[in-house]
N, C-alpha and C positions, 0 to 999 in steps of 0.2 A: 504494500500500500504506500509506504514512504517513497519507494522508487517511482511509482506512478505519479504521485503528487509532485515529486521533484521534476520529472520529465514534463508534466503539464506546465509547471511554473516556468521552467527554462524555455520551453517553446513559446509561451506567451511573451516572455521578456525579449526573446530573440527577434520578434517581428519588426521592431521599430528602433533599432540601435546598431551600433557597430558590431562587427562579427566577434563572437566570443567562442572559446576563450582567446584572450590576447594579452600580451605583456602589459603590465601596469607601467605607465610613464614614470620616470624617476621623479621623486619628490624627496628632498633632503629630510623633511620632517617625518617621513615614514621610515627612516633608517633604523629607529629602535624596534620596528616591527619586523625587520628582516629575518626570514626563516620561520615566521609564525603566521598562521592564518590571521587575516585582518579584515575587520568590518569598518569601512570608511563611510562616513556620512557627510555629504556637502549640505550645509544647513543655512537657513536665514534665521537670525537670532530672535526675530519677532514672530516667526511662523509657529502656530499652535501644533501643527503636525510634527515639526522638528523638535519642539519641546517634549511632546509625548514620546516620540521615537527615542530620543537620547536618554530620557529618564526611564522609560518602561522597557525598552528593548536593548539599547546599546549598553547602558550601565550594568544590567544583570549579566550580559554576555562578557563584559570586561571583568566583572567581579568573579565570574566562574573560573577565570584563569585560562580558559580554552583559547581565547583569541586576544589579539591586540585590537583595541577599539580607538578610533580617532574620529573627531568631528572637526570639520573645517567650515567656518563661516565665510560666505562669499558675498555678503551684503556690506556695502560701504559704511553703513551707520552702526553696525553691530558692535557691542561691547562683549567680547568673548569671556572675559573674566567674570563679569556680572552674570552672563548666561550660565556659565558652569556653576557658579555659586548658587544661583537661584534654583537650578535643576538638581543640585546635590551631586554633581558629577566628579568622579575621581580620575577620569582619563583625560588626556590632553584635548583642548579645544583651541584650534588655531584660526588664523584669518589669512585668506589669500583672495586674489581677484576672481571675478566672474570669468575672465578670459582663461585663467589657469584651470578653473573648474571645467569649462567647456572643452579645453584641450585634453585634460585628463580623462574625461568621460567620452571622448571621441565624438563630440558634437560638432558637426560641420554645417555649412550653409548659414543662412541669416540668423542673427541673434534674436531668438524668440523667447518669450517667457518659458521658464522651466518649472516643473512640479518639484516641490521639496517635501521631505529631504530626498536628495539624489544619493543612492546607496550603491557602493561597490563592494563586492566580496572577493578578496584576493587570497589565493592559496599561499602556502609556505614557500613556493618557488617564485613568487612575484607575478603570478598570472591572474588576471581578472577572470573569474569563473562565472560571475553573474553581476548584473548592474541594472539600475533603474532605467526605464525608457525616458527620453527627454521630457515628456509631458508629466512624468511622475508615475510611480508604480506602488500602489498600496500593497501589492503582493510582497515586495521586499521590505515592507514595514512591519511584517508579522514575524514574531520570534520563532514560531513553529517552522516557517519557511526557511528562515536563516539557519536554524538548527539542522534542518534536513540537508541544506546545501553544505554546511560545514561537515556534517556526518559523511556525506558522499565524497568529500575531499580527502578523507583520511586514507 
C-alpha cells in the first residue's frame, strides 16, 4: 500500500516540474546536510501554510533525527529569526532571493506566483527525489507522504 501511495504521489508531482530525480544545485548553507536525507522548504514568513508546515511537519521530522531539515525564506520582508522563534523551530531558517529559489527548484520561463511552501526532498547523495510543483503541492505538505518518500530512499 505504501509503494502504491508513493508511486501515485510521485507521478502526480512529476506532471508539472523539472525531471526528477536530478542533482540538487549547490547551496553552501546545505553543506551541514551533506550525506543525510534533507527536507528543504522554501517559505514566505507570512504564509499560514508555511507556518503550519514548518511547525507541524518539518520540526517533528528534524527532531526525529532521521533527516536534516532546512527552511529558506525567499520573501524580501521576512524576519527569519522572528519566524523561527514564533514557530518554536530548532532547525536553521535562512533567507535567500526568489531568483535563487527558482533556480534551485528548476523553475524556468516567466516569473509567476508560486505556491508555498515549495518543498524539496533530497537523498543522502544530493539528488532531489521529489519536489513541489511550481503552483504549490499540498501533497508534499503531508508528513505521511514525506515519511513514505524518505522510507523509499533508504
